C-alpha positions in Angstrom: 18.3 -103.9 -44.0 18.5 -105.9 -47.2 15.6 -107.9 -48.6 15.4 -111.5 -47.4 18.1 -113.8 -48.7 17.1 -116.3 -51.4 17.5 -120.1 -51.4 20.3 -121.5 -53.4 18.0 -122.6 -56.3 16.6 -119.1 -56.8 17.7 -116.0 -58.6 16.7 -112.3 -58.0 16.6 -110.5 -61.3 16.4 -106.7 -61.3 16.4 -103.6 -63.4 17.1 -100.0 -62.3 16.8 -96.8 -64.3 19.0 -94.8 -61.9 20.3 -91.7 -63.6 24.0 -92.6 -63.8 24.7 -90.5 -66.8 26.7 -87.3 -66.8 27.3 -84.2 -69.0 30.4 -85.6 -70.7 32.6 -88.7 -71.1 34.6 -89.7 -68.1 32.6 -87.7 -65.6 30.7 -90.7 -64.2 34.0 -92.5 -63.5 35.2 -89.4 -61.8 32.1 -89.2 -59.6 32.3 -92.9 -58.7 36.0 -92.8 -57.8 35.5 -89.6 -55.8 33.2 -91.6 -53.5 31.1 -88.6 -52.4 28.6 -88.2 -55.2 25.2 -88.4 -53.4 23.4 -89.9 -56.4 26.0 -92.6 -57.0 26.1 -93.5 -53.3 22.3 -93.6 -53.0 22.1 -95.9 -56.0 24.7 -98.2 -54.6 22.9 -98.4 -51.2 19.6 -99.3 -52.9 21.3 -102.0 -54.9 22.9 -103.3 -51.7 19.5 -103.4 -50.1 17.9 -105.2 -53.0 20.6 -107.8 -53.2 20.0 -108.9 -56.9 21.8 -111.7 -58.6 21.3 -110.1 -62.0 21.0 -106.3 -62.4 20.4 -104.3 -65.6 21.2 -100.6 -65.2 19.5 -98.6 -68.0 21.0 -95.2 -67.8 24.7 -95.8 -67.2 27.4 -94.0 -69.2 29.4 -96.4 -71.4 33.2 -96.3 -71.9 35.3 -98.7 -73.9 37.1 -100.4 -71.0 34.0 -100.5 -68.8 36.0 -98.5 -66.3 33.0 -96.7 -64.7 31.0 -100.0 -64.5 33.9 -101.9 -62.9 34.5 -99.0 -60.4 30.7 -98.9 -59.5 30.7 -102.6 -59.0 33.8 -102.6 -56.8 32.1 -100.2 -54.4 29.1 -102.4 -53.7 28.9 -104.3 -50.5 28.6 -107.5 -52.5 30.2 -106.9 -55.9 29.0 -109.0 -58.8 31.4 -111.6 -60.3 30.8 -110.4 -63.9 30.0 -107.1 -65.7 29.0 -106.7 -69.3 28.2 -103.9 -71.7 28.3 -103.1 -75.4 28.4 -99.7 -77.1 24.9 -98.4 -77.8 23.3 -95.8 -80.1 23.0 -93.0 -77.6 25.1 -90.1 -78.7 26.3 -91.9 -81.9 26.6 -89.0 -84.4 24.7 -89.4 -87.7 25.7 -86.2 -89.5 22.0 -85.8 -90.3 19.1 -83.7 -89.0 17.2 -86.5 -87.2 14.6 -84.4 -85.5 13.7 -82.1 -88.3 14.6 -78.8 -86.7 16.9 -77.7 -89.4 20.1 -77.9 -87.3 22.9 -80.5 -87.1 25.0 -82.0 -84.4 22.6 -81.7 -81.5 21.9 -84.5 -79.0 18.7 -85.5 -80.9 20.6 -85.8 -84.2 22.4 -88.8 -82.8 21.1 -92.4 -83.4 19.7 -92.1 -79.9 19.5 -89.0 -77.8 22.9 -88.3 -76.3 25.3 -85.5 -75.6 28.3 -87.8 -76.3 29.0 -91.3 -77.5 28.0 -93.7 -74.7 25.7 -91.3 -72.9 23.2 -93.2 -70.8 23.8 -96.8 -72.0 22.9 -100.2 -70.7 25.1 -102.0 -68.1 24.7 -105.6 -66.9 26.0 -106.9 -63.6 25.6 -110.6 -62.8 26.8 -113.4 -60.6 26.4 -115.8 -63.5 28.9 -115.9 -66.3 27.9 -114.2 -69.6 28.2 -116.5 -72.6 29.6 -113.6 -74.7 30.1 -115.7 -77.8 26.4 -116.3 -77.9 25.3 -112.7 -77.3 23.1 -111.2 -80.1 23.1 -107.5 -80.5 20.2 -105.8 -82.4 21.4 -102.3 -81.6 22.4 -101.7 -85.2 19.1 -102.9 -86.7 17.8 -100.2 -89.1 14.3 -99.1 -88.1 12.8 -99.7 -91.5 14.0 -103.3 -91.4 11.8 -104.2 -88.4 8.9 -106.3 -89.9 5.8 -104.2 -89.7 7.6 -101.0 -88.7 5.6 -97.8 -88.7 7.8 -94.7 -89.4 6.7 -91.1 -89.0 5.1 -89.3 -91.9 3.8 -85.8 -92.5 1.9 -84.2 -95.4 5.4 -83.6 -96.9 6.4 -87.3 -96.8 8.8 -89.3 -94.5 9.8 -87.4 -91.4 12.3 -85.8 -91.0 13.5 -87.0 -94.4 13.8 -90.2 -96.5 17.6 -90.0 -96.0 17.3 -89.8 -92.2 14.8 -92.6 -92.1 17.0 -94.9 -94.2 20.0 -94.2 -91.9 18.2 -94.3 -88.6 18.5 -97.3 -86.3 15.5 -98.6 -84.3 17.2 -98.8 -80.9 17.5 -95.5 -79.1 20.0 -97.2 -76.7 20.5 -100.9 -77.2 18.7 -104.3 -77.6 20.7 -107.3 -76.4 20.0 -111.0 -76.2 22.4 -112.2 -73.4 22.6 -115.8 -72.4 23.9 -116.5 -68.9 25.4 -119.8 -67.7 23.7 -121.1 -64.6 25.4 -123.3 -62.1 23.5 -126.4 -63.1 24.7 -126.3 -66.7 21.6 -124.6 -68.0 21.3 -121.1 -69.5 19.0 -118.2 -68.8 18.6 -115.7 -71.6 18.1 -112.0 -71.0 16.2 -109.7 -73.4 17.6 -106.4 -72.3 16.8 -102.9 -73.5 15.8 -99.3 -72.8 13.4 -97.4 -75.0 13.0 -93.7 -75.9 10.3 -91.8 -74.0 7.3 -91.4 -76.2 7.3 -87.6 -75.8 9.5 -84.6 -76.8 8.4 -84.6 -80.4 5.7 -83.0 -82.6 2.5 -84.2 -84.4 4.5 -86.7 -86.4 5.0 -88.6 -83.1 8.4 -89.9 -84.1 9.3 -90.8 -80.5 6.0 -92.4 -79.8 6.2 -94.6 -82.9 9.8 -95.5 -82.2 9.0 -96.4 -78.6 6.3 -98.8 -79.8 8.5 -100.4 -82.4 11.4 -100.7 -79.8 9.0 -102.9 -77.8 7.7 -104.6 -80.9 11.3 -105.8 -81.8 10.9 -108.3 -79.0 7.5 -109.4 -80.3 9.0 -110.0 -83.7 12.0 -111.8 -82.3 9.8 -114.1 -80.2 7.8 -114.8 -83.4 10.9 -115.9 -85.3 11.0 -112.9 -87.6 14.5 -111.8 -86.6 16.3 -115.1 -86.7 16.2 -118.0 -84.2 13.8 -117.6 -81.3 15.7 -117.5 -78.0 15.1 -120.7 -76.1 13.5 -120.5 -72.7 14.0 -119.9 -69.9 14.3 -116.2 -70.6 13.5 -112.8 -69.1 12.6 -109.6 -70.8 13.8 -106.6 -68.7 14.5 -102.9 -68.9 12.9 -99.5 -69.1 10.2 -99.5 -71.7 9.2 -95.9 -70.8 5.6 -97.1 -71.4 2.8 -97.7 -68.9 -0.1 -100.0 -69.9 -2.8 -97.8 -68.4 -1.6 -94.2 -68.0 0.7 -91.6 -69.5 1.7 -90.9 -73.1 2.6 -93.4 -75.8 0.9 -96.5 -77.3 -0.2 -97.9 -74.0 -2.0 -100.9 -75.7 1.3 -102.1 -77.0 2.6 -102.5 -73.4 -0.7 -104.1 -72.3 -0.4 -106.6 -75.1 3.2 -107.4 -74.2 2.2 -108.1 -70.6 -0.2 -110.7 -72.0 2.3 -112.3 -74.3 1.8 -116.1 -74.4 5.5 -116.8 -73.7 5.9 -114.3 -70.8 4.3 -113.8 -67.4 3.8 -110.6 -65.5 4.6 -111.1 -61.7 3.3 -107.6 -61.1 6.0 -106.3 -58.7 4.4 -104.0 -56.2 5.4 -101.6 -53.4 3.8 -100.0 -50.3 5.4 -96.7 -51.3 3.8 -96.6 -54.7 0.4 -97.6 -53.2 0.7 -94.7 -50.8 1.3 -92.2 -53.6 -1.4 -92.5 -56.2 -1.4 -90.0 -59.0 -4.8 -88.2 -59.4 -6.7 -89.2 -62.5 -4.6 -92.4 -63.2 -6.4 -95.7 -63.7 -3.6 -98.1 -63.2 -2.8 -99.7 -59.8 -0.4 -97.2 -58.1 1.3 -100.1 -56.2 2.8 -101.2 -59.5 4.3 -97.8 -60.4 8.1 -97.8 -60.8 8.7 -94.0 -61.3 7.9 -91.1 -59.1 7.5 -88.1 -61.4 6.0 -84.7 -60.6 2.2 -84.5 -60.8 2.6 -81.5 -63.0 4.3 -83.8 -65.5 3.4 -87.4 -66.2 2.8 -88.4 -62.5 3.8 -91.8 -61.2 3.9 -94.5 -63.9 4.9 -98.2 -64.4 7.7 -98.1 -66.9 10.4 -100.6 -65.8 9.7 -104.3 -66.1 11.1 -107.8 -65.4 9.0 -110.3 -67.3 10.1 -114.0 -67.0 9.1 -116.7 -69.4 6.2 -118.9 -68.3 8.4 -121.9 -67.7 10.1 -120.1 -64.8 8.5 -120.4 -61.3 8.2 -116.9 -59.7 8.7 -117.0 -55.9 8.6 -113.3 -55.2 8.6 -109.8 -56.8 8.7 -106.2 -55.7 9.5 -102.6 -56.4 11.9 -101.0 -53.9 9.7 -98.1 -52.8 9.3 -98.4 -49.0 6.3 -96.9 -47.4 6.8 -93.5 -45.9 8.2 -93.8 -42.4 9.5 -97.3 -42.8 13.2 -97.9 -42.0 14.3 -98.3 -45.6 12.5 -95.2 -46.8 15.6 -93.2 -45.8 17.5 -94.8 -48.7 15.3 -92.8 -51.1 16.2 -89.5 -49.5 14.1 -86.8 -48.0 12.4 -86.0 -51.3 12.2 -89.7 -52.4 14.6 -89.1 -55.3 18.1 -89.5 -53.9 18.8 -92.0 -56.7 16.4 -90.3 -59.2 12.7 -90.8 -59.8 12.9 -94.4 -60.8 12.7 -97.4 -58.5 14.6 -100.7 -58.7 12.3 -103.6 -59.8 13.0 -107.2 -58.9 11.6 -110.6 -59.5 12.7 -113.9 -57.9 12.6 -117.0 -60.0 13.4 -120.6 -59.2 15.9 -122.0 -61.7 
């Protein structure tokens, strides 16, 4: 059973870090067209149940013609009218040793971790038209060009090298500013991105620093340091890979973002998360958006939909049904039929 339908003056905005990436180019399209891939089917069923009007997928393989995205959309019960995606940094070769291990050409030597160009990119599906001529793409912004950027250092100097730092981009995937045209002639601007996990590195903390600065890009944009400030109403959404209370990374950066004076945190919650608290965590488990093993990070809140304060929030949630409830079957027997992440949604009145 899908969530309750919205009134005509409301929008449901969602983000989902379902793992729709594969080992090579074209394989995701193959799996979608085949129609029997259990992960793809589970993701589509959850999207169907959540009935969003705007959906950002943050781990979806990119191809030049958006063939995989169009095929995925066509197989939804209620296909979206518009799809949008731009090439990102994941898998974009640099020719440099970007992780300092002395080897070249590995996934971590790309601008963003990736086994091939387009691996695990962003994909936007929307019932509102994208004003493509007004899209701003910060994906190519060099990391050193972010005001106040903090780049990794060791006793030997810049890590992994001054050359790599000069060539490195800030976005591990993409940062987009995407205006949508609403039916009443107004616009709604999305600030969409997905950040690197703040782990899988060494004492130089390259991924942790990058994760924090990927979030800080929005802070600098909203402060006017990266060109015109997007006019509200706007919504920041995506997978920050950062919990404000638990797990690795610069948690205070996420906590400060949740208190940003231009944004509001509707605190989407779920009965399933509340029923599965991770031992030793201090955050509210009902707000968690990822179901990871307790031997690893445990459950964390890492995906967000943060509307500007001028928008009226009428509802919010994380699709994580309580065990034994009718919709719990959509998550599979182990709760991870569509991966460990949960779709997060917020309803706003336009």
